[in-house]
C-alpha positions as CSV (number, residue, x, y, z in Angstrom):
1,X,0.4,-0.2,-0.2
2,X,3.1,2.4,0.6
3,X,4.1,1.6,-3.1
4,X,7.8,1.5,-1.9
5,X,9.0,-0.4,-5.1
6,X,6.9,2.0,-7.2
7,X,3.3,-0.3,-7.1
8,X,0.5,-0.4,-5.0
9,X,-1.6,-2.9,-4.2
10,X,-3.8,-4.1,-1.2
11,X,-2.0,-5.0,2.2
12,X,-3.2,-6.6,5.2
13,X,-0.6,-5.9,8.1
14,X,-1.1,-8.5,10.3
15,X,2.2,-7.6,12.5
16,X,4.2,-4.5,12.5
17,X,5.8,-4.7,15.8
18,X,8.6,-4.2,18.3
19,X,9.4,-5.1,22.2
20,X,7.0,-1.9,22.7
21,X,4.4,-1.5,20.0
22,X,1.9,-3.7,17.9
23,X,-0.1,-2.9,14.8
24,X,-2.4,-4.9,13.0
25,X,-3.5,-2.9,9.9
26,X,-5.9,-3.3,6.7
27,X,-5.0,-1.0,3.6
28,X,-6.7,-1.1,0.1
29,X,-4.5,-0.5,-2.8
30,X,-4.8,3.4,-2.4
31,X,-5.1,3.7,1.1
32,X,-1.6,4.2,2.6
33,X,-3.0,4.9,6.4
34,X,-5.6,2.3,6.5
35,X,-7.4,1.1,9.1
36,X,-5.1,-0.2,12.5
37,X,-5.6,-1.7,15.7
38,X,-3.5,-2.6,18.7
39,X,-0.9,-0.5,20.7
40,X,1.8,2.7,20.1
41,X,2.5,5.2,18.1
42,X,2.1,8.9,17.3
43,X,3.6,12.6,17.7
44,X,2.3,15.7,19.1
45,X,-0.2,16.1,16.4
46,X,-1.8,12.4,16.1
47,X,-2.1,9.3,18.0
48,X,-1.8,5.5,17.1
49,X,-3.7,2.8,18.5
50,X,-4.7,2.5,22.1
51,X,-6.4,-1.0,22.4
52,X,-3.9,-2.2,25.2
53,X,-1.6,-0.6,27.6
54,X,2.5,-0.3,28.2
55,X,1.4,-2.8,31.4
56,X,-0.3,-5.1,29.1
57,X,2.1,-5.8,26.2
58,X,5.5,-4.6,26.5
59,X,8.8,-5.5,28.7
60,X,7.6,-7.2,31.7
61,X,3.5,-7.0,30.5
62,X,1.6,-8.6,32.7
63,X,-0.2,-10.4,29.7
64,X,2.5,-10.2,26.9
65,X,6.0,-9.6,28.1
66,X,8.0,-9.0,25.0
67,X,11.3,-10.4,26.4
68,X,9.8,-13.9,25.9
69,X,8.1,-15.5,22.7
70,X,4.5,-15.5,22.4
71,X,1.7,-16.9,19.8
72,X,0.1,-15.2,17.2
73,X,-3.5,-16.3,15.6
74,X,-4.8,-14.1,12.8
75,X,-8.5,-15.3,11.7
76,X,-10.3,-14.0,8.6
77,X,-14.1,-13.9,9.4
78,X,-17.0,-13.7,6.4
79,X,-20.5,-12.5,6.2
80,X,-23.3,-14.6,5.4
81,X,-22.4,-13.9,1.4
82,X,-18.9,-15.5,2.2
83,X,-17.4,-11.7,1.7
84,X,-14.5,-10.8,4.3
85,X,-16.1,-9.1,7.1
86,X,-13.6,-8.7,9.8
87,X,-9.9,-9.2,10.9
88,X,-9.2,-10.9,14.4
89,X,-5.5,-11.1,16.0
90,X,-4.8,-12.5,19.3
91,X,-1.6,-12.5,21.4
92,X,-1.4,-15.3,23.7
93,X,1.6,-16.2,26.3
94,X,1.1,-18.3,29.5
95,X,1.2,-15.9,32.8
96,X,1.5,-17.2,36.2
97,X,0.2,-20.7,34.9
98,X,-2.8,-19.4,32.6
99,X,-2.9,-18.1,29.0
100,X,-3.3,-14.5,28.6
101,X,-4.9,-13.1,25.5
102,X,-4.5,-9.4,23.8
103,X,-7.0,-9.3,20.8
104,X,-7.6,-6.8,17.9
105,X,-10.7,-6.9,15.9
106,X,-11.0,-4.8,12.7
107,X,-14.7,-4.9,11.2
108,X,-15.2,-1.2,10.5
109,X,-13.1,-0.8,7.8
110,X,-14.5,1.1,4.9
111,X,-13.3,-1.0,2.0
112,X,-13.8,-4.2,3.3
113,X,-14.5,-5.1,-0.3
114,X,-11.3,-4.3,-1.7
115,X,-9.7,-6.6,0.9
116,X,-12.5,-9.4,0.2
117,X,-11.5,-9.4,-3.7
118,X,-7.8,-9.4,-2.7
119,X,-8.3,-12.5,-0.4
120,X,-10.2,-14.4,-3.1
121,X,-7.6,-13.9,-5.5
122,X,-5.0,-15.0,-3.0
123,X,-2.7,-13.0,-1.5
124,X,1.3,-13.4,-0.6
125,X,2.8,-14.0,2.9
126,X,5.8,-11.4,3.4
127,X,8.1,-11.2,6.1
128,X,10.7,-8.3,6.8
129,X,12.4,-6.6,9.3
130,X,14.1,-3.1,9.2
131,X,14.8,0.2,11.6
132,X,14.7,3.7,11.2
133,X,15.0,6.8,13.3
134,X,11.6,7.8,11.9
135,X,9.1,5.2,13.2
136,X,7.2,7.1,16.1
137,X,4.4,6.3,13.8
138,X,4.5,2.8,15.3
139,X,5.7,3.7,18.9
140,X,5.8,7.0,19.6
141,X,4.0,8.8,22.4
142,X,1.5,10.0,20.7
143,X,-0.9,13.3,21.3
144,X,-1.9,11.2,24.8
145,X,1.6,10.6,25.9
146,X,0.2,7.2,26.6
147,X,2.7,5.6,23.7
148,X,5.7,3.9,24.9
149,X,8.8,5.7,23.0
150,X,9.9,9.1,23.0
151,X,13.2,8.7,20.7
152,X,14.0,5.9,18.1
153,X,17.3,4.0,18.6
154,X,17.7,1.8,15.6
155,X,21.3,1.4,16.7
156,X,20.1,-1.4,19.6
157,X,17.9,-3.7,17.3
158,X,19.3,-6.8,17.6
159,X,20.5,-8.7,14.5
160,X,17.6,-11.0,13.6
161,X,14.1,-11.8,14.5
162,X,12.3,-15.1,14.8
163,X,8.9,-16.4,13.5
164,X,8.4,-20.1,13.9
165,X,5.3,-22.8,13.7
166,X,3.3,-21.7,11.1
167,X,0.1,-23.4,10.3
168,X,-3.0,-22.8,8.6
169,X,-6.2,-24.4,9.7
170,X,-10.0,-24.7,8.3
171,X,-12.2,-24.1,11.2
172,X,-16.3,-25.6,11.2
173,X,-17.1,-22.3,12.5
174,X,-19.5,-21.1,9.4
175,X,-18.4,-17.5,10.5
176,X,-14.7,-18.3,10.1
177,X,-13.3,-19.4,7.2
178,X,-9.5,-19.8,7.5
179,X,-7.3,-19.2,10.6
180,X,-3.4,-19.0,10.7
181,X,-2.5,-19.8,13.8
182,X,0.4,-21.2,16.1
183,X,-1.8,-22.9,18.9
184,X,-5.2,-23.7,19.3
185,X,-7.5,-20.3,19.2
186,X,-9.2,-20.2,22.7
187,X,-12.0,-17.7,21.7
188,X,-13.9,-20.2,19.2
189,X,-14.4,-22.6,22.5
190,X,-17.9,-21.4,22.3
191,X,-18.9,-21.5,18.5
192,X,-17.7,-25.2,17.9
193,X,-20.2,-27.2,19.5
194,X,-21.9,-29.1,17.0
195,X,-25.4,-29.4,18.7
196,X,-28.4,-27.4,16.7
197,X,-31.7,-26.6,18.0
198,X,-34.5,-24.8,16.5
199,X,-34.5,-21.2,17.4
200,X,-36.5,-20.9,20.1
201,X,-37.0,-18.0,22.7
202,X,-36.6,-19.6,26.4
203,X,-39.2,-17.6,28.1
204,X,-39.1,-15.1,30.5
205,X,-38.8,-14.6,34.3
206,X,-40.2,-12.3,36.9
207,X,-37.8,-10.0,38.6
208,X,-39.5,-8.3,41.6
209,X,-38.9,-4.5,41.1
210,X,-38.2,-5.0,37.8
211,X,-41.1,-6.9,36.0
212,X,-41.0,-9.6,33.1
213,X,-37.6,-10.0,31.4
214,X,-37.1,-12.4,28.7
215,X,-33.9,-14.6,27.9
216,X,-31.7,-14.6,24.7
217,X,-29.5,-17.7,24.2
218,X,-26.2,-16.9,22.5
219,X,-25.4,-19.3,19.4
220,X,-28.3,-18.5,17.1
221,X,-27.4,-19.0,13.4
222,X,-29.9,-19.6,10.1
223,X,-28.8,-23.4,10.9
224,X,-30.1,-23.2,14.7
225,X,-28.6,-22.7,18.1
226,X,-24.5,-23.7,17.8
227,X,-24.3,-24.1,21.6
228,X,-26.2,-25.5,24.4
229,X,-29.3,-23.8,25.4
230,X,-30.1,-21.7,28.6
231,X,-33.8,-23.0,30.2
232,X,-36.5,-21.2,31.8
233,X,-38.6,-22.7,34.5
234,X,-41.7,-21.3,36.5
235,X,-41.1,-17.9,35.5
236,X,-38.4,-17.3,38.3
237,X,-35.5,-19.8,37.5
238,X,-33.0,-19.5,35.1
239,X,-30.9,-22.8,34.4
240,X,-27.9,-22.4,31.8
241,X,-27.0,-25.7,30.4
242,X,-23.1,-26.3,30.4
243,X,-21.1,-24.4,27.7
244,X,-24.0,-21.8,27.2
245,X,-24.4,-18.3,27.5
246,X,-27.7,-16.1,28.0
247,X,-28.5,-12.3,27.7
248,X,-31.5,-10.9,30.1
249,X,-33.5,-8.9,27.5
250,X,-36.6,-6.7,27.2
251,X,-37.8,-8.7,24.6
252,X,-36.9,-11.7,22.4
253,X,-37.1,-12.4,18.7
254,X,-36.6,-15.8,17.6
255,X,-33.1,-16.5,15.9
256,X,-32.5,-12.5,15.8
257,X,-30.1,-10.3,17.8
258,X,-31.0,-6.9,18.4
259,X,-28.5,-4.8,21.0
260,X,-31.6,-2.5,21.3
261,X,-33.9,-5.3,22.9
262,X,-31.1,-6.0,25.5
263,X,-31.8,-5.1,29.3
264,X,-29.9,-1.8,30.6
265,X,-30.3,-2.0,34.2
266,X,-29.3,1.2,36.0
267,X,-28.3,-0.6,39.6
268,X,-27.0,2.7,41.0
269,X,-27.8,3.1,44.5
270,X,-30.2,-0.1,44.3
271,X,-29.5,-4.1,45.4
272,X,-29.8,-6.9,43.2
273,X,-30.8,-10.3,44.7
274,X,-31.1,-13.7,43.8
275,X,-30.5,-17.3,45.1
276,X,-27.8,-19.7,43.4
277,X,-27.4,-23.5,43.5
278,X,-24.1,-24.5,42.3
279,X,-23.9,-28.2,44.0
280,X,-23.3,-29.6,40.7
281,X,-20.2,-27.2,39.7
282,X,-17.1,-28.9,40.8
283,X,-13.5,-28.3,40.0
284,X,-12.9,-26.9,36.8
285,X,-16.5,-25.6,36.2
286,X,-17.6,-21.8,35.9
287,X,-21.0,-20.5,36.8
288,X,-20.9,-16.9,36.2
289,X,-23.4,-14.1,36.1
290,X,-22.3,-10.3,35.6
291,X,-22.9,-7.1,33.6
292,X,-21.7,-5.8,30.5
293,X,-22.5,-3.0,28.3
294,X,-24.3,-4.9,25.3
295,X,-27.1,-2.5,25.2
296,X,-24.5,0.2,23.8
297,X,-22.7,-2.2,21.8
298,X,-23.9,-1.5,17.9
299,X,-21.2,-4.0,16.8
300,X,-22.5,-7.4,16.2
301,X,-18.8,-8.9,16.7
302,X,-17.7,-12.4,15.5
303,X,-20.5,-14.1,17.6
304,X,-23.1,-11.8,15.7
305,X,-24.8,-10.8,18.7
306,X,-23.4,-7.6,20.0
307,X,-21.9,-9.4,22.9
308,X,-18.7,-7.7,24.6
309,X,-16.5,-8.0,27.5
310,X,-13.1,-7.3,28.8
311,X,-11.7,-10.2,27.2
312,X,-12.9,-9.7,24.0
313,X,-14.2,-12.8,23.3
314,X,-16.4,-12.0,20.4
315,X,-14.0,-9.3,19.3
316,X,-15.4,-6.2,21.0
317,X,-14.3,-4.7,24.7
318,X,-16.3,-3.0,27.0
319,X,-16.7,-2.6,30.7
320,X,-17.7,-5.5,33.0
321,X,-18.9,-6.6,36.6
322,X,-18.3,-9.8,37.5
323,X,-20.8,-10.5,40.4
324,X,-20.2,-14.1,40.4
325,X,-17.8,-16.5,38.8
326,X,-18.0,-19.8,40.9
327,X,-18.4,-23.3,41.3
328,X,-18.9,-25.2,44.8
329,X,-15.3,-24.7,45.7
330,X,-14.4,-21.3,44.7
331,X,-16.0,-17.5,44.5
332,X,-15.0,-14.5,42.8
333,X,-15.8,-11.0,42.1
334,X,-14.5,-8.8,39.9
335,X,-14.7,-5.0,38.6
336,X,-13.2,-4.4,35.0
337,X,-13.0,-1.5,32.9
338,X,-12.9,-1.8,29.2
339,X,-9.2,-2.0,29.4
340,X,-8.5,-3.8,32.7
341,X,-8.5,-7.4,32.1
342,X,-7.2,-8.2,35.5
343,X,-9.7,-5.8,37.5
344,X,-9.9,-5.7,41.3
345,X,-11.7,-8.5,42.8
346,X,-12.3,-10.6,45.9
347,X,-13.5,-14.1,47.1
348,X,-12.0,-17.5,47.6
349,X,-10.2,-19.7,45.0
350,X,-7.0,-19.3,43.2
351,X,-5.0,-16.4,44.5
352,X,-7.9,-14.9,46.6
353,X,-8.2,-15.8,49.9
354,X,-10.9,-13.3,51.8
355,X,-13.1,-16.5,53.0
356,X,-11.8,-19.9,54.1
357,X,-12.9,-23.7,53.2
358,X,-14.2,-23.7,56.6
359,X,-16.6,-20.6,55.8
360,X,-17.3,-21.5,52.0
361,X,-17.4,-24.6,50.4
362,X,-19.3,-28.1,50.9
363,X,-20.3,-28.3,54.6
364,X,-19.2,-24.5,54.9
365,X,-20.2,-23.3,58.4
366,X,-21.1,-19.8,56.6
367,X,-22.1,-21.3,53.2
368,X,-22.4,-24.7,52.6
369,X,-22.3,-25.2,48.7
370,X,-23.9,-28.3,48.1
371,X,-27.3,-26.4,49.3
372,X,-28.6,-23.0,47.7
373,X,-27.5,-19.7,48.9
374,X,-28.5,-16.1,48.6
375,X,-26.5,-13.3,46.9
376,X,-27.0,-9.6,47.1
377,X,-24.8,-7.0,45.4
378,X,-25.4,-3.5,46.2
379,X,-24.2,-0.6,44.1
380,X,-24.1,2.2,46.8
381,X,-23.2,5.9,45.9
382,X,-20.9,9.0,47.3
383,X,-22.4,12.1,47.8
384,X,-21.8,13.3,44.5
385,X,-24.2,10.3,43.2
386,X,-21.7,8.5,41.4
387,X,-20.6,4.8,42.3
388,X,-18.7,4.7,45.8
389,X,-18.2,0.8,45.7
390,X,-20.0,-2.5,44.5
391,X,-20.7,-4.7,47.8
392,X,-21.4,-8.3,47.5
393,X,-23.0,-10.6,50.5
394,X,-23.3,-14.3,50.4
395,X,-25.5,-16.0,53.1
396,X,-27.5,-18.9,53.8
397,X,-30.7,-19.9,55.8
398,X,-29.5,-21.6,59.1
399,X,-26.2,-20.1,58.9
400,X,-25.5,-17.0,61.2
401,X,-22.4,-15.5,59.6
402,X,-23.0,-13.9,56.0
403,X,-19.8,-13.6,54.1
404,X,-19.0,-9.6,52.6
405,X,-16.9,-8.9,50.0
406,X,-16.7,-5.0,49.6
407,X,-15.1,-4.2,46.0
408,X,-13.5,-0.8,46.2
409,X,-12.3,1.9,46.0
410,X,-11.3,1.2,42.3
411,X,-9.5,3.3,39.8
412,X,-12.0,2.6,37.4
413,X,-15.0,3.5,39.3
414,X,-15.6,6.4,37.0
415,X,-16.0,4.6,34.0
416,X,-18.3,1.7,36.1
417,X,-20.5,4.6,37.4
418,X,-21.0,5.8,33.6
419,X,-21.8,2.4,32.6
420,X,-24.1,1.3,35.3
421,X,-26.0,4.9,34.7
422,X,-26.6,3.9,30.8
423,X,-27.6,0.7,32.0
424,X,-25.8,-2.7,32.0
425,X,-27.1,-6.1,30.5
426,X,-27.1,-9.2,32.7
427,X,-25.3,-12.1,31.3
428,X,-25.5,-15.5,32.6
429,X,-23.0,-18.5,31.5
430,X,-21.8,-22.0,32.7
431,X,-18.7,-23.3,31.1
432,X,-15.8,-25.6,31.9
433,X,-12.3,-26.1,31.4
434,X,-9.0,-28.1,32.3
435,X,-7.1,-24.6,32.9
436,X,-9.5,-23.1,35.7
437,X,-7.3,-23.1,38.6
438,X,-7.0,-19.3,38.4
439,X,-10.5,-19.8,40.1
440,X,-10.4,-22.6,42.0
441,X,-6.7,-23.5,42.7
442,X,-5.7,-24.7,46.2
443,X,-5.4,-21.8,48.4
444,X,-2.7,-22.3,51.5
445,X,-4.3,-21.6,54.9
446,X,-3.5,-21.5,58.1
447,X,-4.8,-24.3,60.4
448,X,-4.7,-23.9,64.2
449,X,-5.2,-26.9,66.5
450,X,-7.1,-27.1,69.7
451,X,-5.0,-28.3,72.9
452,X,-7.2,-31.7,72.7
453,X,-5.4,-32.2,69.4
454,X,-1.6,-31.6,70.6
455,X,0.2,-34.3,72.4
456,X,3.7,-34.6,74.0
457,X,6.3,-31.8,75.3
458,X,7.0,-30.7,71.8
459,X,5.6,-26.8,71.8
460,X,6.2,-26.2,68.0
461,X,3.3,-28.5,67.5
462,X,0.9,-25.8,68.9
463,X,2.0,-23.3,66.5
464,X,-0.6,-22.7,63.5
465,X,0.3,-25.6,60.4
466,X,-0.6,-24.6,57.1
467,X,-2.5,-26.6,54.7
468,X,-3.9,-26.6,50.9
469,X,-7.5,-26.1,50.6
470,X,-9.5,-25.8,47.3
471,X,-9.1,-27.8,44.1
472,X,-5.7,-29.2,43.1
473,X,-6.7,-30.5,39.5
474,X,-9.4,-29.4,37.4
475,X,-11.9,-32.1,36.3
476,X,-14.4,-30.5,33.9
477,X,-15.7,-34.2,32.9
478,X,-17.2,-34.0,36.2
479,X,-19.4,-30.8,35.8
480,X,-23.0,-31.4,36.3
481,X,-25.4,-30.5,33.4
482,X,-26.8,-27.2,34.6
483,X,-26.8,-24.8,37.3
484,X,-29.4,-22.7,38.7
485,X,-30.0,-18.8,39.6
486,X,-33.6,-17.6,40.8
487,X,-35.4,-15.2,43.0
488,X,-34.4,-12.2,41.3
489,X,-35.0,-9.2,43.1
490,X,-34.1,-5.5,42.6
491,X,-34.6,-3.2,45.6
492,X,-33.1,0.1,46.7
493,X,-30.5,0.2,49.2
494,X,-31.8,0.5,52.8
495,X,-31.2,3.8,54.6
496,X,-29.1,1.5,57.5
497,X,-27.1,-0.1,54.7
498,X,-26.2,2.9,53.0
499,X,-25.2,4.8,56.4
500,X,-23.0,1.7,57.4
501,X,-21.5,1.9,53.6
502,X,-20.8,5.7,54.3
503,X,-19.1,4.9,57.9
504,X,-17.1,2.1,56.2
505,X,-15.7,4.3,53.3
506,X,-15.3,7.3,55.8
507,X,-13.1,5.0,57.8
508,X,-11.5,3.7,54.7
509,X,-10.3,7.1,53.4
510,X,-9.5,8.3,57.0
511,X,-7.4,5.0,57.2
512,X,-5.4,6.0,54.2
513,X,-4.6,9.6,54.9
514,X,-3.0,9.0,58.0
515,X,0.5,7.2,58.6
516,X,0.5,5.7,62.2
517,X,-3.2,5.3,62.4
518,X,-3.5,3.7,58.9
519,X,-1.3,0.6,59.9
520,X,-3.2,0.2,63.2
521,X,-7.0,0.2,61.7
522,X,-5.7,-1.8,58.7
523,X,-4.0,-4.2,61.1
524,X,-7.9,-4.2,62.9
525,X,-9.6,-5.0,59.4
526,X,-7.4,-7.9,58.7
527,X,-8.0,-9.3,62.3
528,X,-11.9,-8.7,61.3
529,X,-10.9,-10.7,58.1
530,X,-12.0,-7.9,55.9
531,X,-10.9,-8.2,52.1
532,X,-7.6,-6.5,51.7
533,X,-9.4,-3.8,49.4
534,X,-10.8,-2.3,52.6
535,X,-9.1,0.9,53.4
536,X,-7.0,1.1,50.0
537,X,-7.8,4.3,48.0
538,X,-6.2,4.3,44.5
539,X,-5.3,7.7,44.4
540,X,-1.7,8.6,43.6
541,X,-2.6,11.9,46.1
542,X,-2.1,9.5,48.7
543,X,1.7,8.6,48.1
544,X,4.3,10.0,50.7
545,X,6.7,12.8,49.6
546,X,8.8,10.4,48.5
547,X,6.5,9.2,46.0
548,X,5.7,5.8,47.7
549,X,2.6,4.5,49.1
550,X,2.0,3.9,52.7
551,X,1.1,0.8,54.9
552,X,-1.9,-1.2,53.6
553,X,-2.2,1.2,50.8
554,X,-2.2,0.2,47.0
555,X,1.2,-0.2,45.4
556,X,0.4,-2.1,42.2
557,X,-2.7,-1.7,39.9
558,X,-4.0,-2.9,36.4
559,X,-4.0,-0.9,33.2
560,X,-4.6,2.7,33.9
561,X,-3.1,3.1,37.1
562,X,-0.8,6.0,37.8
563,X,-0.5,5.5,41.8
564,X,2.6,4.8,43.4
565,X,4.5,1.5,42.3
566,X,6.6,1.3,45.5
567,X,6.3,1.5,49.2
568,X,7.8,3.2,52.3
569,X,10.9,1.7,54.2
570,X,9.9,-1.0,56.3
571,X,7.1,-2.4,54.0
572,X,6.7,-4.6,50.9
573,X,4.8,-4.4,47.9
574,X,2.5,-7.4,48.4
575,X,0.4,-8.5,45.2
576,X,-2.8,-10.1,45.7
577,X,-3.1,-10.4,41.8
578,X,-1.8,-9.2,38.6
579,X,-3.8,-6.1,39.0
580,X,-3.7,-5.2,42.4
581,X,-1.3,-5.2,45.5
582,X,-0.9,-3.3,48.7
583,X,2.0,-2.3,50.8
584,X,2.4,-4.9,53.7
585,X,4.8,-4.3,56.8
586,X,7.7,-6.3,57.3
587,X,7.0,-9.5,60.2
588,X,7.1,-7.9,63.3
589,X,5.6,-4.6,62.4
590,X,2.0,-3.2,61.9
591,X,3.1,0.1,59.9
592,X,5.9,0.8,57.7
593,X,8.0,3.4,60.2
594,X,8.8,2.0,63.6
595,X,6.6,4.8,65.5
596,X,3.7,3.0,64.3
597,X,5.0,-0.4,65.9
598,X,2.3,-0.3,68.8
599,X,-0.1,-2.9,70.3
600,X,-3.3,-2.2,67.8
601,X,-5.9,-3.4,71.0
602,X,-5.5,-0.7,73.2
603,X,-6.1,2.1,70.5
604,X,-9.8,2.7,69.1
605,X,-10.8,0.9,66.2
606,X,-12.6,3.7,64.8
607,X,-10.2,6.4,65.1
608,X,-10.6,10.1,66.0
609,X,-14.1,11.8,66.7
610,X,-14.0,14.2,63.5
611,X,-15.5,12.1,61.0
612,X,-18.5,11.4,63.3
613,X,-19.1,15.1,64.3
614,X,-19.4,15.6,60.4
615,X,-22.5,13.2,60.3
616,X,-24.2,16.1,62.4
617,X,-23.2,19.1,60.2
618,X,-20.8,20.4,62.6
619,X,-24.0,21.1,65.3
620,X,-22.4,18.6,67.9
621,X,-20.7,21.0,70.0
622,X,-23.8,23.5,70.9
623,X,-25.6,20.0,71.2
624,X,-22.9,18.6,73.6
625,X,-23.1,21.6,75.5
626,X,-26.4,21.7,76.1
627,X,-26.7,17.7,77.1
628,X,-23.8,18.1,79.7
629,X,-25.9,20.9,81.0
630,X,-28.7,18.7,81.6
631,X,-26.9,15.8,83.0
632,X,-25.3,18.1,85.4
633,X,-28.6,19.3,87.0
634,X,-30.2,15.6,87.1
635,X,-26.6,15.0,88.5
636,X,-27.0,17.5,91.3
637,X,-30.7,16.5,91.9
638,X,-30.1,12.6,92.4
639,X,-27.0,13.8,94.8
640,X,-29.8,15.6,97.0
641,X,-32.2,13.3,97.0
642,X,-29.6,10.3,97.8
643,X,-28.2,12.6,101.0
644,X,-31.9,13.1,102.2
645,X,-32.4,9.1,102.1
646,X,-29.3,8.6,103.7
647,X,-30.1,11.0,106.8
648,X,-33.5,9.4,107.1
649,X,-32.2,6.4,107.1
650,X,-30.0,6.6,110.1
651,X,-32.2,8.5,112.0
652,X,-34.8,5.4,111.9
653,X,-32.0,3.0,112.4
654,X,-31.3,4.7,115.8
655,X,-34.9,4.8,116.7
656,X,-35.2,0.9,115.9
657,X,-31.9,0.2,118.0
658,X,-33.3,2.0,121.0
659,X,-36.7,0.2,121.0
660,X,-34.7,-3.0,120.3
661,X,-32.6,-2.6,123.3
662,X,-36.0,-1.9,125.7
663,X,-37.3,-4.9,124.5
664,X,-34.4,-6.7,125.5
665,X,-34.3,-5.1,129.1
666,X,-38.0,-5.7,129.7
667,X,-37.8,-9.1,128.8
668,X,-34.6,-9.4,131.4
669,X,-36.5,-7.7,134.2
670,X,-39.5,-10.0,133.6
671,X,-37.2,-12.9,133.8
672,X,-35.6,-11.6,137.2
673,X,-39.4,-10.8,138.6
674,X,-40.2,-14.6,137.8
675,X,-37.3,-16.0,139.7
676,X,-38.2,-13.6,142.6
677,X,-41.4,-15.1,142.8
678,X,-40.2,-18.7,142.3
679,X,-37.9,-18.3,145.2
680,X,-40.2,-16.7,147.6
681,X,-43.4,-17.8,146.8
682,X,-45.6,-16.9,150.0
683,X,-43.6,-14.4,151.7
684,X,-45.7,-11.8,153.7
685,X,-42.8,-9.0,153.0
686,X,-43.2,-9.6,149.5
687,X,-43.9,-6.6,147.0
688,X,-47.3,-8.3,146.3
689,X,-47.6,-9.1,150.1
690,X,-47.2,-5.3,150.8
691,X,-49.6,-4.2,147.6
692,X,-52.1,-6.5,148.9
693,X,-52.4,-5.7,152.7
694,X,-55.9,-4.4,153.8
695,X,-53.9,-1.8,155.9
696,X,-51.6,-0.5,153.2
697,X,-48.6,-0.2,155.9
698,X,-45.6,-1.2,154.6
699,X,-43.6,-4.0,155.8
700,X,-39.9,-3.4,155.5
701,X,-38.1,-6.4,154.0
702,X,-35.0,-8.3,156.0
703,X,-31.4,-8.3,155.4
704,X,-32.0,-11.1,153.3
705,X,-34.6,-9.8,151.4
706,X,-32.4,-6.8,150.8
707,X,-29.7,-8.9,149.2
708,X,-32.1,-10.7,147.0
709,X,-33.9,-7.5,145.7
710,X,-30.7,-5.8,145.1
711,X,-30.5,-6.9,141.5
712,X,-33.9,-6.2,140.5
713,X,-33.2,-2.4,142.2
714,X,-30.4,-2.0,139.8
715,X,-32.5,-3.3,137.0
716,X,-35.3,-0.9,137.8
717,X,-32.7,2.0,138.1
718,X,-31.2,1.1,134.7
719,X,-34.7,0.6,132.8
720,X,-37.0,3.6,134.3
721,X,-34.7,6.4,132.1
722,X,-35.4,4.0,129.4
723,X,-39.1,4.4,129.5
724,X,-38.7,8.1,130.3
């Protein structure tokens, strides 16, 4: 197309690349510029393609590391008439034990007819390798400054490059005619199943808070359904069969796809609930429920149904919110912008361990996956009405420890907020693979022993032991025929939930902005089994003066991450997955600096009182003063009443004591009188005799009588004042 040797003709540039850039371009004979996809290129006044980023492709790229060989698959797609319709190029490399693929899809070139004519006539493959000081069109920074190279250094080019393992295959898929590849194209897995079914709409379900919702299956062609169906039962149950995918839609037209018919749910400020049964999905199975921007995708893509996702499965990328990717041994929830294939996620299985095997799995104490369980995902808003986070909760009847997964803050939250505001389409799928350990692979967990389990005097046996939990090998042949999702409900987030989320997020921001309390509170969150994402703010402003992140802040991100990539001294960057990592204090510390290495149990979990005062709009000081005055007045009154009661008590107690003493002395007097009577019963000079003499004359007692009467007189002399 450039007429290098004086003649121009149609050209399909499958690869124009170096270690920093990749272009795939379609050119008609008279079109030197053509239509390019890939990454890199541009100057101050122009910009090359930006389908990927330098973190995905390049030196140490987390998907394609150009320091190592990688595989290329170029597919030529046709329309129903057999004419060329699109070019798809996939770059694949094994990263972290699982393949990672970068894709470009060119279906919007205005001169497809010229390319189709050239392909039908037959085209000659050409290989070349050259250098120049003027190749910024390929790898330059561009007007956005996001390209890889600023200047060219052709003298650093190696002597040779190598291409190997060429192969040309014909696929049975009617959409793909010929594929040139070096390995199996994984993206056609969903389109090669030989089963065919007459186009029939599965039916509809009633979604509480939304109304009737139709299901549209993927895979309709003029010959029938090329993949397994999605069943609908009882107007409330959705049952995807193994190797199937279905879309929630406003209406369904059997055998035809229209993106304007797809459901577009705006879930901002809402909670979506449903019940799921994955009891038949074992290791190697993936039951998924997620949201994508299919309603806004006008491009049919290679699947011809306007499907889009972050992995470009059908050739079109878009934002994706994975509410559920699960089987009975694993659960992942992940947020993706349209360019962030790794995303930010949480859950259990593979590299994620927010739960434990005892909490989630067959026989789990919180969620027993051999039985159905409930899912609630909320989309709370911040004070500006934008998406604050995504909150996932798993619960089960009869189990009283719901599992929480707060996803956020996330660098791509603004894009997801816009996608939700525009309306996202729910998608359900169920598939299997021998390479699913990224989802359900074994997780190393701490195993604590009870004292009864420890024998002998070996104290080392009392320490926590580590065990492997999860799947050690995927067995897709053991996957059940289908899984079930039912009882879908959409409702507004309750006021209590919104307040709780706001308090959690306020605490997270407070945690991330103070160095010492940040370490303490993040450690508390860890003790409470909160996910690592809590309290992490993906904002470069949170970096210290040195440019490095503080304890428990993010130090690693997916595409688009512009925050800190290092940690303060005393912390190390701990990667949770390819797109997320935070600064973890070294062993023996709870913060990066030594000053923060204190016992967090003696510090307040919630921090100072300033965030709580803000909840009252600044009115707390005078309200507190008024309350204190009232409490003081009440305290004085209570003290006065208590003093009066106490004095009265002492006074009455004294009277009671006097009367008690009098009663005792009366009893003693009566006793002595009785004794005297018994000793001298009939003496004429006794007290009674004197009282009873007719004359009334006194008879003086004898000396003996005076002696016997002395105790009596003594008692009388003591007792009389008591009566007075």
